[in-house]
C-alpha positions as CSV (number, residue, x, y, z in Angstrom):
1,N,0.0,0.0,0.0
2,L,1.1,3.5,-0.7
3,N,-0.5,6.6,0.9
4,I,1.0,10.0,-0.3
5,T,0.1,13.1,1.7
6,L,1.0,16.4,0.2
7,E,1.2,18.9,3.1
8,Y,2.8,22.3,3.1
9,S,3.7,23.2,6.6
10,T,6.5,24.7,8.8
11,R,9.7,22.7,9.2
12,P,9.1,21.9,12.9
13,Q,5.7,20.4,12.1
14,L,7.0,18.3,9.3
15,I,10.0,17.1,11.3
16,D,7.6,16.2,14.2
17,G,5.6,14.2,11.6
18,L,8.7,12.2,10.8
19,H,9.4,11.6,14.5
20,S,5.8,10.4,15.1
21,N,5.9,8.2,12.0
22,T,3.2,10.2,10.3
23,Y,5.5,10.6,7.3
24,D,8.1,8.2,5.9
25,F,10.0,11.1,4.3
26,I,9.6,14.8,3.7
27,F,10.9,17.3,1.1
28,I,12.0,20.4,3.0
29,N,14.1,23.5,3.0
30,L,17.2,22.3,4.8
31,S,17.9,25.4,6.8
32,D,18.9,24.7,10.4
33,I,18.5,20.9,10.2
34,I,21.7,19.8,8.6
35,S,23.2,18.4,11.8
36,H,20.2,16.8,13.4
37,P,21.3,13.5,14.8
38,R,18.2,11.4,13.9
39,L,17.8,12.6,10.4
40,S,19.2,11.3,7.1
41,I,19.4,14.1,4.6
42,K,19.9,14.1,0.9
43,K,20.4,17.6,-0.6
44,L,18.9,17.9,-4.0
45,A,19.6,21.5,-5.0
46,D,20.0,25.1,-3.9
47,E,17.1,27.4,-4.7
48,Q,17.6,31.1,-5.3
49,Y,14.6,33.4,-4.7
50,V,13.4,36.4,-6.6
51,V,10.5,38.8,-6.3
52,G,7.8,38.1,-8.9
53,S,4.4,39.2,-9.9
54,M,2.2,38.3,-12.8
55,H,3.9,41.1,-14.8
56,S,7.4,41.4,-13.6
57,V,10.5,39.7,-12.0
58,H,12.9,41.6,-9.8
59,S,16.2,40.7,-8.1
60,L,15.8,40.8,-4.3
61,P,18.8,43.2,-3.9
62,D,17.0,45.6,-6.4
63,V,13.8,45.4,-4.4
64,L,15.5,46.1,-1.1
65,E,17.3,49.1,-2.6
66,R,13.9,50.5,-3.6
67,W,11.9,49.1,-0.7
68,E,9.9,52.3,-0.1
69,E,8.4,51.8,-3.6
70,F,7.8,48.0,-3.3
71,A,6.5,48.1,0.3
72,T,3.5,50.1,-0.8
73,S,2.2,47.2,-3.0
74,T,0.3,44.2,-1.9
75,W,2.5,41.2,-1.1
76,V,1.6,37.5,-0.8
77,I,4.2,35.9,1.6
78,P,4.5,32.7,3.5
79,V,3.3,32.5,7.1
80,P,6.0,33.0,9.9
81,G,7.8,29.8,10.7
82,T,8.5,28.7,7.1
83,A,12.1,28.8,6.0
84,I,11.7,31.5,3.4
85,R,9.6,33.7,5.6
86,D,12.1,33.5,8.4
87,R,14.9,34.5,6.0
88,F,12.8,37.3,4.5
89,D,12.0,38.7,8.0
90,S,15.8,38.6,8.9
91,I,17.0,40.4,5.8
92,L,14.4,43.1,6.3
93,A,15.3,43.5,10.0
94,A,19.0,43.6,9.2
95,R,18.4,46.6,6.9
96,G,16.0,48.3,9.3
97,L,13.0,47.7,6.9
98,R,9.5,46.7,7.9
99,L,7.2,44.1,6.4
100,P,4.8,45.5,3.8
101,P,1.7,46.7,5.6
102,R,-0.6,45.3,2.8
103,R,0.3,41.6,2.9
104,I,-1.5,38.3,2.7
105,E,0.2,35.6,4.7
106,I,-0.5,32.1,3.4
107,N,0.5,28.6,4.1
108,S,0.1,27.2,0.6
109,P,2.3,28.1,-2.4
110,I,-0.4,26.8,-4.8
111,E,-3.1,29.1,-3.3
112,G,-0.4,31.8,-3.1
113,E,0.0,31.7,-6.8
114,K,-3.8,32.2,-7.3
115,L,-3.8,35.1,-4.9
116,V,-0.8,36.8,-6.7
117,S,-2.8,36.4,-9.9
118,L,-6.0,37.9,-8.5
119,S,-4.4,40.7,-6.5
120,D,-1.5,41.7,-8.8
121,A,0.7,41.3,-5.8
122,F,4.4,40.7,-5.3
123,T,5.7,37.4,-3.9
124,L,8.9,35.6,-3.1
125,V,9.3,32.9,-5.7
126,P,12.0,30.3,-6.3
127,F,13.7,31.0,-9.6
128,S,12.7,27.5,-10.7
129,M,9.0,28.3,-10.3
130,L,8.9,31.4,-12.4
131,K,7.0,29.5,-15.1
132,S,4.1,29.0,-12.6
133,L,3.7,32.8,-12.6
134,G,3.4,32.7,-16.4
135,R,7.0,33.8,-16.9
136,E,8.1,31.4,-19.6
137,T,11.2,33.4,-20.3
138,I,13.1,36.2,-18.6
139,A,13.7,39.3,-20.6
140,P,17.1,39.2,-22.2
141,D,18.0,42.6,-20.8
142,L,17.2,41.5,-17.2
143,T,20.1,40.7,-15.0
144,L,19.1,39.0,-11.8
145,R,21.2,39.4,-8.7
146,F,20.8,37.1,-5.7
147,L,21.3,37.3,-2.0
148,P,23.2,34.4,-0.3
149,E,20.8,34.7,2.6
150,M,17.9,33.9,0.3
151,Q,19.4,30.7,-1.1
152,L,17.8,27.7,0.5
153,G,18.9,24.1,0.2
154,L,16.1,21.7,-0.9
155,G,16.3,18.1,0.1
156,I,14.6,14.9,1.2
157,V,14.7,13.9,4.8
158,W,13.9,10.6,6.6
159,L,14.7,9.1,10.0
160,K,18.0,7.2,10.2
161,D,16.5,4.6,12.4
162,S,13.6,3.6,10.1
163,Q,13.7,1.6,7.0
164,L,11.6,2.9,4.1
165,S,9.2,0.4,2.6
166,P,9.5,-0.6,-1.0
167,A,6.5,1.6,-1.8
168,A,8.0,4.6,0.1
169,N,11.3,4.1,-1.6
170,Y,9.6,4.0,-5.0
171,A,7.6,7.2,-4.2
172,S,10.6,9.1,-2.9
173,D,12.8,8.1,-5.9
174,F,10.0,9.1,-8.3
175,I,9.4,12.4,-6.7
176,T,13.1,13.2,-6.4
177,R,13.6,12.5,-10.1
178,K,10.7,14.8,-11.0
179,I,12.0,17.6,-8.7
180,M,15.5,17.2,-10.3
181,K,14.0,17.4,-13.8
182,I,12.1,20.6,-13.0
183,L,15.1,22.2,-11.4
184,K,17.4,21.2,-14.3
185,N,14.9,22.6,-16.9
186,N,14.8,25.9,-15.0
187,E,18.5,26.6,-14.4
188,L,19.9,30.1,-14.7
């Protein structure tokens, strides 16, 4: 038997799900869990984040340099506790900047995409997911700059002391191959 649960949640909740055997494995941003003693980790890729809307793509350094302009717009951002939100909050605080007052905080990247479309909002988006915002190509004259603080490692995590079933092994391998294909097709 194979039961696949797709759940977007905070890292602590997902890791708790591993410890309680709710999940056999999770795909997660690897921030702050690299040295956890009970976890086996396979890093798949590093993701760079940009700021996107339905009509434009911006480098995060450019957005921060013009924050007064961008902060007046509506933003769709992840809820606190997610890896990317924690990083975003930190880079704003380090520069003495505040979160945009008009923001929608959401726990689902899929629903977030819909809200960005409906509200003409800005959002933080992994470079590999620009196509989901309708950005099939980047303008040839656009040069994207990245922030090291906004690069997140993506990987698969499972408990060292548990053996994956053949079905779970098949599912994790299948999903890993699909993720790697998507990331390879969307490289800079």
